[in-house]
py3Dmol code that shows the C-alpha trace and the ligand (Angstrom):
import py3Dmol

protein = """\
ATOM      1  CA  MET A   1     247.099  93.734-103.493  1.00  0.00           C
ATOM      2  CA  LEU A   2     245.013  96.634-104.769  1.00  0.00           C
ATOM      3  CA  GLN A   3     245.308  97.231-108.517  1.00  0.00           C
ATOM      4  CA  LYS A   4     246.363 100.767-109.501  1.00  0.00           C
ATOM      5  CA  GLN A   5     245.952 102.873-112.632  1.00  0.00           C
ATOM      6  CA  LYS A   6     249.108 103.944-114.441  1.00  0.00           C
ATOM      7  CA  ILE A   7     249.109 107.475-113.076  1.00  0.00           C
ATOM      8  CA  ASP A   8     252.061 109.649-112.144  1.00  0.00           C
ATOM      9  CA  TRP A   9     250.916 109.786-108.505  1.00  0.00           C
ATOM     10  CA  GLU A  10     253.827 112.053-107.521  1.00  0.00           C
ATOM     11  CA  SER A  11     252.580 114.873-109.735  1.00  0.00           C
ATOM     12  CA  LEU A  12     248.870 114.693-108.818  1.00  0.00           C
ATOM     13  CA  GLY A  13     247.483 118.011-107.650  1.00  0.00           C
ATOM     14  CA  PHE A  14     243.916 119.036-106.783  1.00  0.00           C
ATOM     15  CA  GLY A  15     242.165 118.976-110.138  1.00  0.00           C
ATOM     16  CA  ILE A  16     239.771 116.979-112.265  1.00  0.00           C
ATOM     17  CA  TYR A  17     241.304 113.699-113.336  1.00  0.00           C
ATOM     18  CA  PRO A  18     238.678 111.675-115.212  1.00  0.00           C
ATOM     19  CA  THR A  19     237.817 108.280-113.710  1.00  0.00           C
ATOM     20  CA  ARG A  20     235.908 105.250-115.018  1.00  0.00           C
ATOM     21  CA  SER A  21     232.371 105.841-113.842  1.00  0.00           C
ATOM     22  CA  MET A  22     230.000 108.050-111.902  1.00  0.00           C
ATOM     23  CA  TRP A  23     226.675 107.554-110.131  1.00  0.00           C
ATOM     24  CA  LYS A  24     223.511 109.052-111.541  1.00  0.00           C
ATOM     25  CA  SER A  25     219.960 108.949-110.279  1.00  0.00           C
ATOM     26  CA  THR A  26     216.893 111.043-110.973  1.00  0.00           C
ATOM     27  CA  SER A  27     213.945 111.993-108.825  1.00  0.00           C
ATOM     28  CA  ASN A  28     210.396 112.251-110.122  1.00  0.00           C
ATOM     29  CA  SER A  29     208.080 115.140-109.308  1.00  0.00           C
ATOM     30  CA  ASN A  30     207.079 113.462-106.033  1.00  0.00           C
ATOM     31  CA  GLY A  31     210.653 113.671-104.826  1.00  0.00           C
ATOM     32  CA  GLN A  32     211.190 109.896-105.096  1.00  0.00           C
ATOM     33  CA  TRP A  33     214.644 108.810-106.279  1.00  0.00           C
ATOM     34  CA  ASP A  34     214.792 106.095-108.924  1.00  0.00           C
ATOM     35  CA  GLU A  35     217.057 103.066-108.530  1.00  0.00           C
ATOM     36  CA  GLY A  36     220.016 104.896-110.073  1.00  0.00           C
ATOM     37  CA  GLY A  37     223.297 103.310-111.043  1.00  0.00           C
ATOM     38  CA  LEU A  38     226.769 103.747-112.466  1.00  0.00           C
ATOM     39  CA  ILE A  39     227.315 105.260-115.914  1.00  0.00           C
ATOM     40  CA  PRO A  40     230.600 106.050-117.694  1.00  0.00           C
ATOM     41  CA  TYR A  41     232.191 109.253-116.396  1.00  0.00           C
ATOM     42  CA  GLY A  42     231.441 112.052-118.849  1.00  0.00           C
ATOM     43  CA  ASN A  43     229.276 114.967-119.884  1.00  0.00           C
ATOM     44  CA  ILE A  44     225.553 115.018-119.231  1.00  0.00           C
ATOM     45  CA  GLU A  45     222.781 116.663-121.198  1.00  0.00           C
ATOM     46  CA  ILE A  46     220.764 119.381-119.480  1.00  0.00           C
ATOM     47  CA  SER A  47     218.031 121.861-120.372  1.00  0.00           C
ATOM     48  CA  PRO A  48     219.181 125.499-120.609  1.00  0.00           C
ATOM     49  CA  ALA A  49     216.165 126.276-118.417  1.00  0.00           C
ATOM     50  CA  ALA A  50     217.281 123.864-115.650  1.00  0.00           C
ATOM     51  CA  GLY A  51     216.708 125.221-112.137  1.00  0.00           C
ATOM     52  CA  VAL A  52     220.347 124.725-111.224  1.00  0.00           C
ATOM     53  CA  LEU A  53     221.599 126.761-114.186  1.00  0.00           C
ATOM     54  CA  ASN A  54     219.165 129.653-113.799  1.00  0.00           C
ATOM     55  CA  TYR A  55     218.509 129.925-110.075  1.00  0.00           C
ATOM     56  CA  GLY A  56     221.373 128.055-108.446  1.00  0.00           C
ATOM     57  CA  GLN A  57     219.226 125.230-107.100  1.00  0.00           C
ATOM     58  CA  GLY A  58     222.135 122.959-106.365  1.00  0.00           C
ATOM     59  CA  ILE A  59     224.232 121.638-103.495  1.00  0.00           C
ATOM     60  CA  PHE A  60     227.318 119.434-103.142  1.00  0.00           C
ATOM     61  CA  GLU A  61     229.366 117.367-100.742  1.00  0.00           C
ATOM     62  CA  GLY A  62     233.072 116.593-100.491  1.00  0.00           C
ATOM     63  CA  MET A  63     234.726 113.545 -98.959  1.00  0.00           C
ATOM     64  CA  LYS A  64     237.812 111.387 -99.477  1.00  0.00           C
ATOM     65  CA  ALA A  65     238.614 107.686 -99.741  1.00  0.00           C
ATOM     66  CA  HIS A  66     242.129 106.703 -98.663  1.00  0.00           C
ATOM     67  CA  HIS A  67     244.353 103.699 -99.233  1.00  0.00           C
ATOM     68  CA  SER A  68     245.159 102.976 -95.609  1.00  0.00           C
ATOM     69  CA  SER A  69     248.162 101.466 -93.848  1.00  0.00           C
ATOM     70  CA  LYS A  70     246.208  98.187 -93.670  1.00  0.00           C
ATOM     71  CA  ASP A  71     246.311  98.017 -97.493  1.00  0.00           C
ATOM     72  CA  ARG A  72     242.606  98.604 -97.971  1.00  0.00           C
ATOM     73  CA  VAL A  73     240.418 101.537 -98.978  1.00  0.00           C
ATOM     74  CA  VAL A  74     238.488 103.394 -96.298  1.00  0.00           C
ATOM     75  CA  LEU A  75     236.142 106.354 -95.900  1.00  0.00           C
ATOM     76  CA  PHE A  76     236.184 108.812 -92.996  1.00  0.00           C
ATOM     77  CA  ARG A  77     232.831 109.423 -91.251  1.00  0.00           C
ATOM     78  CA  PRO A  78     230.693 109.167 -94.427  1.00  0.00           C
ATOM     79  CA  ASP A  79     227.541 109.131 -92.262  1.00  0.00           C
ATOM     80  CA  MET A  80     228.237 112.801 -91.492  1.00  0.00           C
ATOM     81  CA  ASN A  81     228.212 113.678 -95.201  1.00  0.00           C
ATOM     82  CA  ALA A  82     225.049 111.600 -95.670  1.00  0.00           C
ATOM     83  CA  LYS A  83     223.258 113.596 -92.989  1.00  0.00           C
ATOM     84  CA  ARG A  84     224.582 116.923 -94.229  1.00  0.00           C
ATOM     85  CA  ILE A  85     223.589 116.361 -97.871  1.00  0.00           C
ATOM     86  CA  SER A  86     219.968 115.916 -96.817  1.00  0.00           C
ATOM     87  CA  ARG A  87     220.097 119.042 -94.643  1.00  0.00           C
ATOM     88  CA  SER A  88     221.475 120.979 -97.630  1.00  0.00           C
ATOM     89  CA  CYS A  89     218.805 119.503 -99.945  1.00  0.00           C
ATOM     90  CA  LYS A  90     216.061 120.489 -97.543  1.00  0.00           C
ATOM     91  CA  ARG A  91     217.255 124.107 -97.385  1.00  0.00           C
ATOM     92  CA  LEU A  92     217.353 124.329-101.194  1.00  0.00           C
ATOM     93  CA  CYS A  93     213.888 122.780-101.498  1.00  0.00           C
ATOM     94  CA  MET A  94     215.171 119.570-103.056  1.00  0.00           C
ATOM     95  CA  PRO A  95     214.241 115.960-102.214  1.00  0.00           C
ATOM     96  CA  GLU A  96     216.307 114.532 -99.344  1.00  0.00           C
ATOM     97  CA  ILE A  97     218.528 111.506 -99.919  1.00  0.00           C
ATOM     98  CA  PRO A  98     218.014 108.564 -97.551  1.00  0.00           C
ATOM     99  CA  GLU A  99     221.240 107.728 -95.685  1.00  0.00           C
ATOM    100  CA  ASP A 100     221.432 104.088 -96.866  1.00  0.00           C
ATOM    101  CA  TYR A 101     220.738 105.160-100.469  1.00  0.00           C
ATOM    102  CA  PHE A 102     223.573 107.710-100.246  1.00  0.00           C
ATOM    103  CA  MET A 103     225.967 105.170 -98.692  1.00  0.00           C
ATOM    104  CA  ASN A 104     225.233 102.548-101.329  1.00  0.00           C
ATOM    105  CA  ALA A 105     225.849 105.046-104.147  1.00  0.00           C
ATOM    106  CA  ILE A 106     229.157 106.180-102.601  1.00  0.00           C
ATOM    107  CA  LEU A 107     230.334 102.569-102.195  1.00  0.00           C
ATOM    108  CA  GLU A 108     229.445 101.724-105.806  1.00  0.00           C
ATOM    109  CA  VAL A 109     231.452 104.689-107.121  1.00  0.00           C
ATOM    110  CA  VAL A 110     234.511 103.968-104.982  1.00  0.00           C
ATOM    111  CA  ARG A 111     234.463 100.212-105.689  1.00  0.00           C
ATOM    112  CA  ASP A 112     234.200 100.730-109.445  1.00  0.00           C
ATOM    113  CA  ASN A 113     237.014 103.309-109.414  1.00  0.00           C
ATOM    114  CA  ILE A 114     239.155 101.673-106.743  1.00  0.00           C
ATOM    115  CA  ASP A 115     242.234 101.604-108.998  1.00  0.00           C
ATOM    116  CA  PHE A 116     242.099 105.422-109.066  1.00  0.00           C
ATOM    117  CA  VAL A 117     242.588 105.652-105.280  1.00  0.00           C
ATOM    118  CA  PRO A 118     246.165 106.936-104.850  1.00  0.00           C
ATOM    119  CA  PRO A 119     248.595 104.604-103.042  1.00  0.00           C
ATOM    120  CA  TYR A 120     249.056 104.883 -99.254  1.00  0.00           C
ATOM    121  CA  LYS A 121     250.233 108.401 -98.295  1.00  0.00           C
ATOM    122  CA  MET A 122     250.086 109.641-101.916  1.00  0.00           C
ATOM    123  CA  GLY A 123     246.764 111.489-101.575  1.00  0.00           C
ATOM    124  CA  GLY A 124     243.152 110.329-101.775  1.00  0.00           C
ATOM    125  CA  LEU A 125     240.189 109.789-104.050  1.00  0.00           C
ATOM    126  CA  TYR A 126     238.146 112.970-103.724  1.00  0.00           C
ATOM    127  CA  ILE A 127     234.433 112.139-103.947  1.00  0.00           C
ATOM    128  CA  ARG A 128     232.010 114.802-105.082  1.00  0.00           C
ATOM    129  CA  PRO A 129     228.272 114.153-104.691  1.00  0.00           C
ATOM    130  CA  VAL A 130     226.027 116.850-106.231  1.00  0.00           C
ATOM    131  CA  VAL A 131     222.262 117.366-106.332  1.00  0.00           C
ATOM    132  CA  TRP A 132     220.822 119.687-108.968  1.00  0.00           C
ATOM    133  CA  GLY A 133     217.373 120.869-110.022  1.00  0.00           C
ATOM    134  CA  THR A 134     217.423 119.718-113.649  1.00  0.00           C
ATOM    135  CA  ALA A 135     213.843 120.208-114.854  1.00  0.00           C
ATOM    136  CA  PRO A 136     213.179 123.396-116.859  1.00  0.00           C
ATOM    137  CA  THR A 137     211.852 126.150-114.561  1.00  0.00           C
ATOM    138  CA  LEU A 138     211.245 129.514-116.173  1.00  0.00           C
ATOM    139  CA  GLY A 139     209.791 131.229-113.127  1.00  0.00           C
ATOM    140  CA  VAL A 140     211.591 131.168-109.778  1.00  0.00           C
ATOM    141  CA  ALA A 141     210.264 127.933-108.292  1.00  0.00           C
ATOM    142  CA  PRO A 142     211.594 124.547-107.207  1.00  0.00           C
ATOM    143  CA  ALA A 143     212.294 122.265-110.191  1.00  0.00           C
ATOM    144  CA  SER A 144     210.017 119.285-110.752  1.00  0.00           C
ATOM    145  CA  GLU A 145     212.937 116.901-111.348  1.00  0.00           C
ATOM    146  CA  TYR A 146     216.355 116.467-109.724  1.00  0.00           C
ATOM    147  CA  THR A 147     219.600 114.739-110.603  1.00  0.00           C
ATOM    148  CA  PHE A 148     221.963 113.192-108.053  1.00  0.00           C
ATOM    149  CA  ILE A 149     225.460 112.555-109.383  1.00  0.00           C
ATOM    150  CA  ILE A 150     228.593 111.329-107.618  1.00  0.00           C
ATOM    151  CA  TYR A 151     231.879 111.648-109.432  1.00  0.00           C
ATOM    152  CA  ALA A 152     235.376 111.148-108.096  1.00  0.00           C
ATOM    153  CA  ALA A 153     238.901 112.258-108.903  1.00  0.00           C
ATOM    154  CA  PRO A 154     242.271 111.213-107.467  1.00  0.00           C
ATOM    155  CA  VAL A 155     244.023 114.118-105.740  1.00  0.00           C
ATOM    156  CA  GLY A 156     247.533 114.490-104.351  1.00  0.00           C
ATOM    157  CA  PRO A 157     248.335 115.510-100.785  1.00  0.00           C
ATOM    158  CA  TYR A 158     247.468 119.160-100.103  1.00  0.00           C
ATOM    159  CA  PHE A 159     251.031 119.954 -99.105  1.00  0.00           C
ATOM    160  CA  LYS A 160     253.754 118.322-101.150  1.00  0.00           C
ATOM    161  CA  ASN A 161     256.758 120.387-100.203  1.00  0.00           C
ATOM    162  CA  GLY A 162     256.222 120.725 -96.480  1.00  0.00           C
ATOM    163  CA  ILE A 163     253.456 122.603 -94.736  1.00  0.00           C
ATOM    164  CA  LYS A 164     253.306 126.296 -95.456  1.00  0.00           C
ATOM    165  CA  PRO A 165     251.192 128.396 -93.040  1.00  0.00           C
ATOM    166  CA  LEU A 166     248.496 130.469 -94.724  1.00  0.00           C
ATOM    167  CA  ASN A 167     248.628 134.217 -95.160  1.00  0.00           C
ATOM    168  CA  LEU A 168     245.007 135.396 -94.733  1.00  0.00           C
ATOM    169  CA  ILE A 169     243.253 138.708 -95.270  1.00  0.00           C
ATOM    170  CA  ALA A 170     240.242 139.460 -93.064  1.00  0.00           C
ATOM    171  CA  SER A 171     237.890 140.964 -95.628  1.00  0.00           C
ATOM    172  CA  GLN A 172     236.380 144.396 -95.063  1.00  0.00           C
ATOM    173  CA  SER A 173     234.823 144.383 -98.536  1.00  0.00           C
ATOM    174  CA  TYR A 174     232.948 141.086 -98.727  1.00  0.00           C
ATOM    175  CA  HIS A 175     230.867 138.714 -96.641  1.00  0.00           C
ATOM    176  CA  ARG A 176     230.509 135.015 -97.426  1.00  0.00           C
ATOM    177  CA  ALA A 177     227.006 134.386 -96.134  1.00  0.00           C
ATOM    178  CA  ALA A 178     224.180 136.333 -94.539  1.00  0.00           C
ATOM    179  CA  PRO A 179     222.484 135.511 -91.242  1.00  0.00           C
ATOM    180  CA  LYS A 180     219.446 133.327 -91.964  1.00  0.00           C
ATOM    181  CA  GLY A 181     220.756 132.756 -95.518  1.00  0.00           C
ATOM    182  CA  ILE A 182     222.223 129.547 -96.932  1.00  0.00           C
ATOM    183  CA  GLY A 183     225.700 129.652 -95.346  1.00  0.00           C
ATOM    184  CA  ASN A 184     225.063 126.457 -93.375  1.00  0.00           C
ATOM    185  CA  ALA A 185     224.139 124.526 -96.530  1.00  0.00           C
ATOM    186  CA  LYS A 186     226.797 123.359 -98.995  1.00  0.00           C
ATOM    187  CA  ALA A 187     224.872 125.327-101.624  1.00  0.00           C
ATOM    188  CA  ILE A 188     226.656 126.111-104.891  1.00  0.00           C
ATOM    189  CA  GLY A 189     225.819 129.832-104.664  1.00  0.00           C
ATOM    190  CA  ASN A 190     227.971 130.210-101.549  1.00  0.00           C
ATOM    191  CA  TYR A 191     231.065 129.467-103.602  1.00  0.00           C
ATOM    192  CA  SER A 192     230.460 131.664-106.647  1.00  0.00           C
ATOM    193  CA  SER A 193     230.298 134.646-104.281  1.00  0.00           C
ATOM    194  CA  THR A 194     233.815 133.911-103.002  1.00  0.00           C
ATOM    195  CA  LEU A 195     235.504 133.811-106.418  1.00  0.00           C
ATOM    196  CA  LEU A 196     236.084 137.564-106.688  1.00  0.00           C
ATOM    197  CA  PRO A 197     237.203 138.089-103.062  1.00  0.00           C
ATOM    198  CA  VAL A 198     239.722 135.241-103.399  1.00  0.00           C
ATOM    199  CA  LYS A 199     240.941 136.481-106.787  1.00  0.00           C
ATOM    200  CA  GLU A 200     241.547 139.945-105.340  1.00  0.00           C
ATOM    201  CA  ALA A 201     243.216 138.507-102.231  1.00  0.00           C
ATOM    202  CA  LYS A 202     245.583 136.386-104.346  1.00  0.00           C
ATOM    203  CA  ALA A 203     246.432 139.387-106.530  1.00  0.00           C
ATOM    204  CA  SER A 204     247.524 141.163-103.314  1.00  0.00           C
ATOM    205  CA  GLY A 205     249.701 138.236-102.242  1.00  0.00           C
ATOM    206  CA  PHE A 206     247.343 136.514 -99.787  1.00  0.00           C
ATOM    207  CA  ASP A 207     246.439 132.814 -99.878  1.00  0.00           C
ATOM    208  CA  GLU A 208     242.819 132.990 -98.778  1.00  0.00           C
ATOM    209  CA  VAL A 209     240.106 135.234 -97.335  1.00  0.00           C
ATOM    210  CA  LEU A 210     238.947 135.167 -93.720  1.00  0.00           C
ATOM    211  CA  TYR A 211     235.279 136.152 -93.659  1.00  0.00           C
ATOM    212  CA  LEU A 212     233.775 138.187 -90.836  1.00  0.00           C
ATOM    213  CA  ARG A 213     230.214 137.913 -89.652  1.00  0.00           C
ATOM    214  CA  ALA A 214     227.783 139.939 -91.752  1.00  0.00           C
ATOM    215  CA  ASP A 215     225.855 141.254 -88.730  1.00  0.00           C
ATOM    216  CA  ASN A 216     228.910 141.953 -86.554  1.00  0.00           C
ATOM    217  CA  GLU A 217     232.237 142.510 -88.244  1.00  0.00           C
ATOM    218  CA  GLN A 218     234.181 142.165 -84.999  1.00  0.00           C
ATOM    219  CA  LEU A 219     233.460 138.437 -85.152  1.00  0.00           C
ATOM    220  CA  VAL A 220     235.155 135.800 -87.273  1.00  0.00           C
ATOM    221  CA  GLU A 221     233.187 133.278 -89.299  1.00  0.00           C
ATOM    222  CA  GLU A 222     235.283 130.981 -91.515  1.00  0.00           C
ATOM    223  CA  VAL A 223     237.594 130.722 -94.515  1.00  0.00           C
ATOM    224  CA  GLY A 224     235.630 130.212 -97.781  1.00  0.00           C
ATOM    225  CA  SER A 225     235.661 126.417 -97.678  1.00  0.00           C
ATOM    226  CA  ALA A 226     237.322 125.677 -94.343  1.00  0.00           C
ATOM    227  CA  ASN A 227     236.447 126.295 -90.699  1.00  0.00           C
ATOM    228  CA  ILE A 228     238.756 128.208 -88.362  1.00  0.00           C
ATOM    229  CA  PHE A 229     240.159 127.426 -84.890  1.00  0.00           C
ATOM    230  CA  MET A 230     242.198 129.360 -82.351  1.00  0.00           C
ATOM    231  CA  LEU A 231     244.336 127.955 -79.540  1.00  0.00           C
ATOM    232  CA  LYS A 232     244.903 130.156 -76.484  1.00  0.00           C
ATOM    233  CA  GLY A 233     246.667 128.423 -73.616  1.00  0.00           C
ATOM    234  CA  ASN A 234     244.913 125.097 -73.118  1.00  0.00           C
ATOM    235  CA  GLN A 235     241.678 126.174 -74.799  1.00  0.00           C
ATOM    236  CA  LEU A 236     240.672 125.497 -78.381  1.00  0.00           C
ATOM    237  CA  VAL A 237     238.018 127.898 -79.684  1.00  0.00           C
ATOM    238  CA  THR A 238     235.994 127.829 -82.901  1.00  0.00           C
ATOM    239  CA  PRO A 239     233.026 130.006 -83.928  1.00  0.00           C
ATOM    240  CA  ARG A 240     229.682 128.562 -82.862  1.00  0.00           C
ATOM    241  CA  LEU A 241     227.325 127.406 -85.611  1.00  0.00           C
ATOM    242  CA  THR A 242     225.139 130.464 -86.000  1.00  0.00           C
ATOM    243  CA  GLY A 243     223.506 129.443 -89.272  1.00  0.00           C
ATOM    244  CA  SER A 244     225.875 131.177 -91.656  1.00  0.00           C
ATOM    245  CA  ILE A 245     228.786 128.795 -90.978  1.00  0.00           C
ATOM    246  CA  LEU A 246     229.158 125.375 -92.619  1.00  0.00           C
ATOM    247  CA  ASP A 247     229.346 122.621 -90.021  1.00  0.00           C
ATOM    248  CA  GLY A 248     232.461 120.826 -91.215  1.00  0.00           C
ATOM    249  CA  VAL A 249     233.046 117.136 -90.557  1.00  0.00           C
ATOM    250  CA  THR A 250     236.693 118.000 -89.899  1.00  0.00           C
ATOM    251  CA  ARG A 251     235.588 120.747 -87.485  1.00  0.00           C
ATOM    252  CA  ASP A 252     233.504 118.263 -85.522  1.00  0.00           C
ATOM    253  CA  SER A 253     236.321 115.685 -85.558  1.00  0.00           C
ATOM    254  CA  VAL A 254     238.918 118.191 -84.325  1.00  0.00           C
ATOM    255  CA  LEU A 255     236.652 119.252 -81.439  1.00  0.00           C
ATOM    256  CA  LYS A 256     236.224 115.605 -80.377  1.00  0.00           C
ATOM    257  CA  LEU A 257     239.931 114.717 -80.735  1.00  0.00           C
ATOM    258  CA  ALA A 258     241.054 117.857 -78.892  1.00  0.00           C
ATOM    259  CA  GLN A 259     238.817 117.045 -75.957  1.00  0.00           C
ATOM    260  CA  ASP A 260     239.031 113.234 -75.809  1.00  0.00           C
ATOM    261  CA  LYS A 261     242.613 112.576 -76.914  1.00  0.00           C
ATOM    262  CA  LEU A 262     244.601 115.737 -76.242  1.00  0.00           C
ATOM    263  CA  GLY A 263     242.993 116.934 -73.024  1.00  0.00           C
ATOM    264  CA  LEU A 264     242.289 120.440 -74.313  1.00  0.00           C
ATOM    265  CA  THR A 265     239.209 122.366 -73.276  1.00  0.00           C
ATOM    266  CA  ILE A 266     237.028 123.216 -76.234  1.00  0.00           C
ATOM    267  CA  LYS A 267     234.717 126.147 -76.719  1.00  0.00           C
ATOM    268  CA  GLU A 268     232.231 126.906 -79.489  1.00  0.00           C
ATOM    269  CA  SER A 269     231.370 130.570 -79.124  1.00  0.00           C
ATOM    270  CA  ASP A 270     231.565 133.960 -80.755  1.00  0.00           C
ATOM    271  CA  LEU A 271     235.187 134.513 -81.786  1.00  0.00           C
ATOM    272  CA  LEU A 272     236.508 138.077 -81.821  1.00  0.00           C
ATOM    273  CA  LEU A 273     238.901 138.956 -84.627  1.00  0.00           C
ATOM    274  CA  LYS A 274     241.078 140.872 -82.169  1.00  0.00           C
ATOM    275  CA  ASP A 275     241.428 137.744 -80.024  1.00  0.00           C
ATOM    276  CA  LEU A 276     242.611 135.831 -83.071  1.00  0.00           C
ATOM    277  CA  PHE A 277     245.499 138.303 -83.445  1.00  0.00           C
ATOM    278  CA  LYS A 278     246.706 137.353 -79.937  1.00  0.00           C
ATOM    279  CA  ALA A 279     246.195 133.609 -80.325  1.00  0.00           C
ATOM    280  CA  ASP A 280     248.974 131.095 -79.655  1.00  0.00           C
ATOM    281  CA  GLU A 281     247.981 129.108 -82.737  1.00  0.00           C
ATOM    282  CA  VAL A 282     245.394 129.443 -85.523  1.00  0.00           C
ATOM    283  CA  PHE A 283     244.456 126.795 -88.078  1.00  0.00           C
ATOM    284  CA  CYS A 284     241.775 125.943 -90.667  1.00  0.00           C
ATOM    285  CA  THR A 285     240.019 122.612 -91.116  1.00  0.00           C
ATOM    286  CA  GLY A 286     238.326 120.901 -94.060  1.00  0.00           C
ATOM    287  CA  THR A 287     238.303 117.692 -96.095  1.00  0.00           C
ATOM    288  CA  ALA A 288     240.499 119.274 -98.778  1.00  0.00           C
ATOM    289  CA  VAL A 289     242.972 121.115 -96.489  1.00  0.00           C
ATOM    290  CA  VAL A 290     242.789 118.640 -93.553  1.00  0.00           C
ATOM    291  CA  ILE A 291     244.396 120.950 -90.977  1.00  0.00           C
ATOM    292  CA  THR A 292     246.295 123.931 -92.277  1.00  0.00           C
ATOM    293  CA  PRO A 293     248.066 126.413 -90.025  1.00  0.00           C
ATOM    294  CA  VAL A 294     247.524 130.165 -90.362  1.00  0.00           C
ATOM    295  CA  GLY A 295     250.752 132.162 -90.101  1.00  0.00           C
ATOM    296  CA  CYS A 296     249.490 135.695 -90.600  1.00  0.00           C
ATOM    297  CA  ILE A 297     246.200 137.610 -90.694  1.00  0.00           C
ATOM    298  CA  THR A 298     246.012 141.059 -92.254  1.00  0.00           C
ATOM    299  CA  TYR A 299     243.244 143.448 -91.233  1.00  0.00           C
ATOM    300  CA  ASN A 300     242.915 147.121 -92.107  1.00  0.00           C
ATOM    301  CA  LYS A 301     246.268 146.857 -93.936  1.00  0.00           C
ATOM    302  CA  LYS A 302     247.990 145.686 -90.736  1.00  0.00           C
ATOM    303  CA  PRO A 303     249.559 142.199 -90.657  1.00  0.00           C
ATOM    304  CA  TYR A 304     249.327 140.206 -87.418  1.00  0.00           C
ATOM    305  CA  LYS A 305     251.734 137.281 -87.201  1.00  0.00           C
ATOM    306  CA  ILE A 306     250.596 134.147 -85.385  1.00  0.00           C
ATOM    307  CA  ASN A 307     253.221 132.024 -83.623  1.00  0.00           C
ATOM    308  CA  ASP A 308     255.931 133.914 -85.571  1.00  0.00           C
ATOM    309  CA  GLY A 309     254.401 132.665 -88.802  1.00  0.00           C
ATOM    310  CA  ASN A 310     255.084 129.012 -87.982  1.00  0.00           C
ATOM    311  CA  MET A 311     252.873 125.984 -87.492  1.00  0.00           C
ATOM    312  CA  GLY A 312     252.191 125.519 -83.780  1.00  0.00           C
ATOM    313  CA  LYS A 313     252.864 122.413 -81.704  1.00  0.00           C
ATOM    314  CA  VAL A 314     249.213 121.642 -80.958  1.00  0.00           C
ATOM    315  CA  SER A 315     248.079 122.235 -84.563  1.00  0.00           C
ATOM    316  CA  SER A 316     250.737 119.815 -85.700  1.00  0.00           C
ATOM    317  CA  GLN A 317     249.720 117.274 -83.041  1.00  0.00           C
ATOM    318  CA  ILE A 318     246.037 117.393 -84.026  1.00  0.00           C
ATOM    319  CA  ARG A 319     246.917 117.187 -87.703  1.00  0.00           C
ATOM    320  CA  LYS A 320     249.088 114.095 -87.169  1.00  0.00           C
ATOM    321  CA  LEU A 321     246.443 112.414 -85.031  1.00  0.00           C
ATOM    322  CA  LEU A 322     243.625 113.068 -87.517  1.00  0.00           C
ATOM    323  CA  ILE A 323     245.651 111.853 -90.492  1.00  0.00           C
ATOM    324  CA  SER A 324     246.823 108.740 -88.660  1.00  0.00           C
ATOM    325  CA  ILE A 325     243.196 107.856 -87.856  1.00  0.00           C
ATOM    326  CA  GLN A 326     242.167 108.450 -91.483  1.00  0.00           C
ATOM    327  CA  LEU A 327     245.012 106.214 -92.689  1.00  0.00           C
ATOM    328  CA  GLU A 328     244.381 103.524 -90.033  1.00  0.00           C
ATOM    329  CA  GLU A 329     247.796 103.998 -88.445  1.00  0.00           C
ATOM    330  CA  GLU A 330     246.044 104.778 -85.179  1.00  0.00           C
ATOM    331  CA  GLU A 331     243.342 102.576 -83.681  1.00  0.00           C
ATOM    332  CA  ASP A 332     239.842 103.696 -84.677  1.00  0.00           C
ATOM    333  CA  THR A 333     238.433 103.943 -81.149  1.00  0.00           C
ATOM    334  CA  LEU A 334     235.765 106.449 -82.195  1.00  0.00           C
ATOM    335  CA  ASP A 335     234.372 104.224 -84.962  1.00  0.00           C
ATOM    336  CA  TRP A 336     234.997 106.809 -87.668  1.00  0.00           C
ATOM    337  CA  ILE A 337     236.435 104.498 -90.329  1.00  0.00           C
ATOM    338  CA  HIS A 338     234.157 102.905 -92.909  1.00  0.00           C
ATOM    339  CA  LEU A 339     235.546 100.017 -94.972  1.00  0.00           C
ATOM    340  CA  ILE A 340     234.902  99.942 -98.714  1.00  0.00           C
TER     341      ILE A 340
END
"""
ligand_1 = """\
15
LIG
C 233.020 121.971 -97.013
C 233.232 123.226 -96.221
C 233.936 123.248 -95.011
C 234.662 122.039 -94.473
O 233.816 120.972 -94.228
P 234.403 119.493 -94.084
O 233.194 118.673 -93.868
O 235.332 119.508 -92.940
O 235.096 119.199 -95.368
C 234.002 124.434 -94.305
N 233.413 125.564 -94.769
C 232.749 125.582 -95.928
C 232.120 126.845 -96.373
C 232.636 124.414 -96.692
O 232.000 124.450 -97.845
"""
view = py3Dmol.view(width=600, height=400)
view.addModel(protein, "pdb")
view.setStyle({"model": 0}, {"cartoon": {"style": "trace"}})
view.addModel(ligand_1, "xyz")
view.setStyle({"model": 1}, {"stick": {}})
view.zoomTo()
view.show()
């Protein structure tokens, strides 16, 4: 039996719920990480001149640990996050994190906070690794010291009262990322730029913003912190990774499941906004949202309903399959599950 904290699991949302401990390690000026270790979860001290605070030299990751049907705690494809964090670090001129070092740190955090993992089917432990330039840097330059922290927080299921398809606005006022910029890194600056577009979208009654490509606004890119897919007939299409799109672990998993398990043809290519309007089904993917259907896209003040505003059959099939793999209800034939 896994011990559990006394938490009202039913009312957990997606927010910060303090846990017992977090990981912290520091790199020296040669980019070598020290041994690191767990410290109590809490505030840290930082110079006001830290690179991350002044120039946004910071990146993050997001993953979940689940209490599975086999009554144990598991991670989903953590090797993908390990590889991506180093790619993000490299782009932001920060020391890379060796894969085994990353994995060990993740395991330590989850093991020490295992009683904060929500019970089976009640959500997951959201794990947030961050890497920040923490040395003082007055001029624009890479910091001489970095901090790697992993904290975690229990979160409830994304949809509690049934799945509600998203109402998106395709933005004509804002782009998320520029070609040859940092869109393909999980860099903190990519998210501050979406705060105003999302605030404005919500004020107009939309759930989220669909971003178009900065160098060709006829093409679709992604949704702030989730990738986008379109089903037309037997073909599942998602925008190709051009450099300004984040390569989601869920995106990669959906492509593999669609092809190997559901017999769909998959295509990574340019995706025209006008083709999205005529799609049979549209959905978003990400660790936080898992798979979320899109019911309507508004462009130029005109709403385009997808599948009459309902979740499609294939979206629902892929969602079920992915979740049942993550919760070990389905056999892990692809070797995606990592035991804690
Ligand atoms: C994290 C993220 C995603 C989803 O990635 P997953 O690995 O599936 O969680 C998609 N787009 C952006 C911009 C993201 O930051």
